[in-house]
C-alpha positions in Angstrom: -11.3 96.8 -32.7 -10.2 94.3 -30.3 -6.3 95.0 -28.4 -4.2 93.0 -27.3 -1.7 93.9 -24.4 2.1 92.5 -24.6 4.3 93.0 -21.4 7.8 91.1 -21.8 11.2 92.1 -19.8 12.9 92.2 -23.6 11.4 95.5 -24.6 12.3 94.6 -28.3 11.1 91.4 -28.2 7.8 92.7 -27.2 7.9 95.3 -29.8 8.9 93.1 -32.7 5.7 90.7 -31.5 3.5 93.4 -31.7 4.6 94.7 -34.6 4.5 90.9 -36.4 0.8 90.5 -35.2 -0.1 93.7 -36.5 0.8 93.5 -39.9 -1.3 90.0 -39.7 -4.5 92.3 -38.1 -6.4 93.4 -41.4 -7.8 96.1 -38.9 -9.6 93.3 -36.4 -6.9 94.1 -33.7 -3.9 96.3 -32.3 -1.2 94.9 -30.8 0.5 97.2 -28.1 3.6 96.6 -26.6 4.4 97.7 -22.6 7.4 99.2 -21.6 6.5 99.0 -17.6 3.9 98.1 -15.1 1.8 101.5 -15.2 1.7 101.4 -19.2 0.5 97.6 -19.0 -2.7 98.0 -16.4 -3.7 101.2 -18.6 -3.6 98.7 -21.7 -5.5 95.9 -19.4 -8.1 98.4 -18.3 -8.7 99.7 -22.4 -12.5 98.4 -23.1 -11.7 96.2 -26.2 -8.8 94.8 -24.7 -9.3 90.9 -25.7 -6.1 89.3 -25.0 -2.5 89.5 -23.2 0.6 88.1 -23.5 2.9 88.3 -20.6 6.3 87.4 -19.6 6.1 84.6 -16.4 8.7 87.1 -14.9 5.5 89.2 -14.1 3.1 86.4 -13.2 2.4 87.9 -9.7 0.5 91.1 -12.0 -2.1 89.1 -13.9 -4.5 89.1 -11.1 -5.7 92.6 -11.9 -6.6 91.4 -16.0 -10.2 90.9 -16.8 -8.6 89.6 -20.2 -7.0 86.5 -21.4 -4.0 85.9 -20.6 -1.3 83.6 -22.1 2.3 83.3 -20.3 5.3 83.7 -22.6 7.7 81.2 -20.7 10.5 79.0 -21.6 8.9 75.7 -20.8 5.4 75.5 -22.7 2.6 74.2 -20.5 -0.9 73.6 -23.2 -3.2 76.4 -22.5 -1.5 78.2 -20.1 2.1 79.0 -21.7 3.7 79.9 -25.5 7.0 78.9 -25.7 8.9 82.4 -26.0 10.6 81.1 -29.3 7.5 80.3 -31.0 6.7 81.2 -34.4 4.5 84.0 -35.1 2.0 81.7 -36.4 1.7 79.9 -33.3 1.2 83.6 -31.2 -1.9 83.9 -34.2 -3.5 80.8 -32.9 -4.4 82.5 -29.7 -4.6 85.7 -31.4 -7.6 84.2 -33.9 -9.3 82.2 -31.3 -10.0 84.9 -28.8 -10.7 87.6 -31.6 -13.3 85.4 -33.8 -14.0 82.6 -31.3 -12.6 79.9 -33.5 -9.2 79.8 -35.4 -9.2 80.7 -39.4 -7.1 80.5 -41.8 -4.3 78.2 -39.8 -4.1 74.8 -40.8 -5.4 72.3 -38.3 -3.4 71.6 -35.3 -1.6 68.1 -35.0 1.4 67.0 -33.3 4.2 69.9 -33.3 7.5 68.4 -34.5 10.2 70.4 -33.3 13.6 69.9 -34.6 16.6 71.5 -32.7 20.3 71.7 -34.4 22.9 73.5 -32.3 25.5 75.1 -33.5 28.1 73.2 -31.2 26.9 70.0 -29.5 27.0 70.8 -25.8 25.2 69.4 -22.6 24.0 72.9 -21.9 22.3 72.6 -25.1 20.4 69.1 -24.4 19.4 70.8 -21.1 18.0 73.6 -22.8 15.6 71.0 -25.2 14.4 69.0 -22.0 13.5 71.7 -20.5 11.4 72.7 -23.6 10.1 69.0 -23.2 9.0 68.4 -19.8 5.6 67.7 -19.3 2.8 65.4 -20.4 2.2 64.8 -24.2 5.7 65.3 -25.2 8.7 63.3 -26.0 12.1 63.9 -26.7 14.6 62.1 -29.1 18.0 62.5 -30.2 19.1 62.3 -33.7 22.6 62.5 -33.4 26.1 61.5 -33.3 27.0 61.5 -29.8 24.2 61.3 -26.8 24.0 60.8 -23.3 25.3 57.2 -22.2 22.9 56.3 -20.1 20.5 56.7 -22.7 22.8 54.9 -25.3 22.7 51.6 -22.7 18.9 51.8 -23.7 19.0 51.2 -27.5 16.6 52.3 -29.7 17.8 49.5 -32.5 14.4 47.8 -31.4 12.4 51.1 -32.6 14.3 51.6 -35.7 13.5 48.2 -36.9 9.8 48.7 -36.2 9.7 51.8 -38.5 11.4 50.2 -40.9 8.8 46.8 -41.0 6.1 49.2 -40.5 5.2 46.9 -37.3 1.4 46.5 -36.4 2.5 46.5 -32.7 4.7 49.3 -33.4 2.8 51.1 -30.2 3.3 48.6 -27.5 7.3 48.2 -29.0 7.5 52.3 -28.4 5.6 52.3 -24.8 8.0 49.4 -23.8 11.2 51.4 -25.0 10.0 54.9 -23.4 12.4 56.1 -20.4 11.8 58.6 -17.7 15.4 60.7 -18.4 15.9 64.0 -16.5 12.1 64.5 -15.8 11.6 64.3 -19.7 9.9 61.3 -21.5 12.8 60.0 -23.6 13.0 57.8 -26.6 16.6 55.8 -26.4 19.4 57.3 -28.3 21.3 55.3 -31.2 24.5 53.5 -30.2 25.0 54.4 -33.9 24.1 57.8 -35.5 24.7 55.6 -38.7 21.6 53.7 -37.8 19.9 56.8 -37.9 20.9 57.8 -41.1 19.3 55.0 -42.5 15.9 56.2 -41.5 14.1 57.8 -44.9 12.0 60.6 -44.9 9.2 58.5 -45.2 10.2 56.4 -42.3 10.4 59.5 -39.9 7.1 60.6 -41.5 5.3 57.3 -40.7 6.8 57.6 -37.3 5.4 60.9 -36.5 2.2 59.7 -37.5 2.1 56.8 -35.2 3.0 58.8 -32.4 0.0 61.2 -33.2 -1.9 58.4 -33.4 -0.8 57.9 -29.7 -1.8 61.3 -28.7 1.3 63.0 -28.4 1.3 66.5 -28.8 4.4 67.5 -29.1 7.9 66.1 -30.4 11.6 67.6 -30.0 14.4 66.0 -31.9 17.8 67.3 -31.0 19.5 66.5 -34.0 23.0 67.7 -35.6 23.9 67.4 -39.1 25.3 64.0 -38.3 22.3 62.4 -38.8 21.1 63.8 -41.4 20.7 61.6 -44.3 18.3 64.0 -46.8 17.6 67.6 -46.3 13.8 67.2 -47.7 13.5 65.4 -43.6 13.2 69.3 -42.4 10.2 69.4 -44.3 8.3 67.4 -41.9 9.1 69.4 -38.7 6.9 72.5 -38.0 9.6 74.7 -36.2 13.3 74.3 -36.6 15.3 75.9 -33.7 19.0 77.0 -34.1 20.9 77.1 -31.1 23.3 80.0 -31.5 26.9 80.3 -30.1 28.2 83.3 -28.2 31.4 82.9 -29.4 32.0 84.8 -32.7 34.3 82.2 -33.9 31.4 79.7 -34.8 29.7 82.1 -36.8 30.9 80.2 -39.8 29.7 77.3 -38.7 26.2 78.9 -38.2 25.9 80.4 -41.4 26.9 77.1 -43.0 23.9 75.0 -41.3 21.3 78.1 -42.1 22.7 77.9 -45.5 21.8 74.1 -45.6 18.1 74.6 -44.1 17.3 77.4 -46.6 18.7 75.4 -49.4 15.9 72.7 -47.6 13.3 75.4 -48.2 12.4 75.8 -45.0 13.8 79.3 -44.1 10.5 80.7 -42.8 10.6 77.8 -39.7 13.9 78.8 -38.6 14.3 80.5 -35.4 17.7 81.2 -34.1 17.7 81.0 -29.9 20.7 81.5 -27.4 
């Protein structure tokens, strides 16, 4: 039996991750969560330890490991770091690749389509998403009623027109409109969110397919519910992050958003983050 070591400063998170992986093990592996450095070192010295998930906070300690190490971080770096809020299925991608030498029973990985919904629209929420989106092969898009003025000045209307008309030269149109904003490749924002609401599910699906064809690995779509014309839009996303508010006064709003997402039958892809 192969072993998987997990070490994170959030002990509850590490324990839950180990439990979730073990539920899918079918006798092939055993995931173990370390509570301290000594226990971590004991785990990785065990014969049969094939993989370790380690918080980026403990990066200085990974040199002593002889197994494959994947960092758990707040910014995803392909092949080296997995996003802290990733689904169990995404952790399973690494587990099965190391255990079997290939990926089994997991859909072919295409471009990750990530919707991020704030309970309360704040600049700090946008900054959180942009931090997730830094790096090559990623693009940031705001489908919301409000946006940063710098992005709104650029205008996204040409791209929206290209989507609607299924422009053959869309790739060139897209590249010409893409902007570098706060260390992130971003699409200009719509001057009016009503323009965004004109997009159908088929339009957005076609747009995602064009981006995948251009080689993009991830798109992060920052959206409030005002930009959603059809709940079926959420069926296009592989991950849905709900940014939670600490203030209990917003609990009712959070529950309302979750009910809508449940109506869209995407509850298995929702993760609540802070």
